[in-house]
Structure formats: C-alpha cells, structure tokens
Wavefront OBJ file of the C-alpha trace (Angstrom):
o trace
v 320.116 263.546 90.940
v 320.039 263.254 94.736
v 318.698 260.665 97.157
v 316.355 262.580 99.479
v 314.803 261.416 102.753
v 312.837 263.020 105.560
v 311.771 261.984 109.036
v 314.511 259.536 109.990
v 313.697 260.066 113.689
v 316.719 258.165 114.971
v 315.989 254.928 113.128
v 319.532 253.560 112.845
v 318.812 250.728 110.364
v 316.963 253.196 108.124
v 319.858 255.658 108.344
v 322.391 252.976 107.436
v 320.278 251.736 104.496
v 319.740 255.296 103.276
v 323.453 256.150 103.308
v 324.437 252.784 101.776
v 322.017 253.226 98.859
v 323.909 254.597 95.858
v 326.791 256.110 97.854
v 328.141 257.821 94.734
v 325.030 260.045 94.578
v 324.446 263.095 96.802
v 322.201 262.397 99.797
v 319.944 265.024 101.386
v 318.106 264.644 104.695
v 315.108 266.945 105.039
v 315.253 267.106 108.809
v 313.616 265.380 111.740
v 316.754 263.331 112.268
v 316.085 262.709 115.981
v 313.142 262.797 118.402
v 311.520 259.438 117.722
v 308.084 258.780 119.160
v 308.635 255.029 118.639
v 309.303 253.450 122.031
v 311.457 250.777 120.337
v 314.001 253.432 119.254
v 316.408 254.111 122.117
v 318.304 257.328 122.798
v 321.533 255.458 121.991
v 320.122 254.515 118.579
v 319.078 258.105 117.910
v 322.581 259.318 118.778
v 324.185 256.596 116.665
v 321.964 257.592 113.753
v 322.906 261.241 114.211
v 326.622 260.359 114.433
v 326.359 258.328 111.247
v 324.737 261.214 109.388
v 327.197 263.792 110.721
v 330.135 261.623 109.640
v 328.701 261.241 106.140
v 328.790 263.660 103.214
v 324.993 263.996 103.295
v 323.431 267.448 103.262
v 321.471 267.829 106.506
v 318.593 270.292 106.752
v 316.877 271.192 110.006
v 313.315 270.073 110.621
v 310.786 271.027 113.265
v 311.913 268.196 115.574
v 315.466 269.560 115.525
v 314.511 273.209 115.808
v 312.485 272.429 118.935
v 315.768 271.805 120.793
v 317.325 275.165 120.005
v 317.662 277.765 122.721
v 315.227 280.610 122.267
v 316.258 284.127 123.178
v 313.878 286.607 124.688
l 1 2 3 4 5 6 7 8 9 10 11 12 13 14 15 16 17 18 19 20 21 22 23 24 25 26 27 28 29 30 31 32 33 34 35 36 37 38 39 40 41 42 43 44 45 46 47 48 49 50 51 52 53 54 55 56 57 58 59 60 61 62 63 64 65 66 67 68 69 70 71 72 73 74
C-alpha cells in the first residue's frame, strides 16, 4: 500500500505532515508540487517544500503545474 497525494502546491506544513505520516510506507506525489495560487504561500516555502520532497524517498510524478515550467523546443 502507498500513501498518495496530489496538488501540494508548495504548502510546506502539508508536505511535512504527508512525509511524516507512516514513514515506513511508500509515498507517491501525483504532481503539482509547486506553483501555489495561495498568496499566503511564499516562494521560499514552495522551495522548502520541493527540497523536502526531493530529499525524501517519495516517488514524484510531474503534474501540469510542473510541466508548464519546462522549456519547449520548436
């Protein structure tokens, strides 16, 4: 069984709670890790949330809010 979440959008407390919940179980993030529309979420919080996820063993999938930042060729 895995713990699955989507649409974190840089919410650091949510990210911490998600990763702390049953740490022995695989965690999967379904994307939309950054790009919060909430004005209370700062860029520093979004980056801290991203750093926390990247440092974890969670499986990270790309969502539309992440793909929007990729360079497009042609």
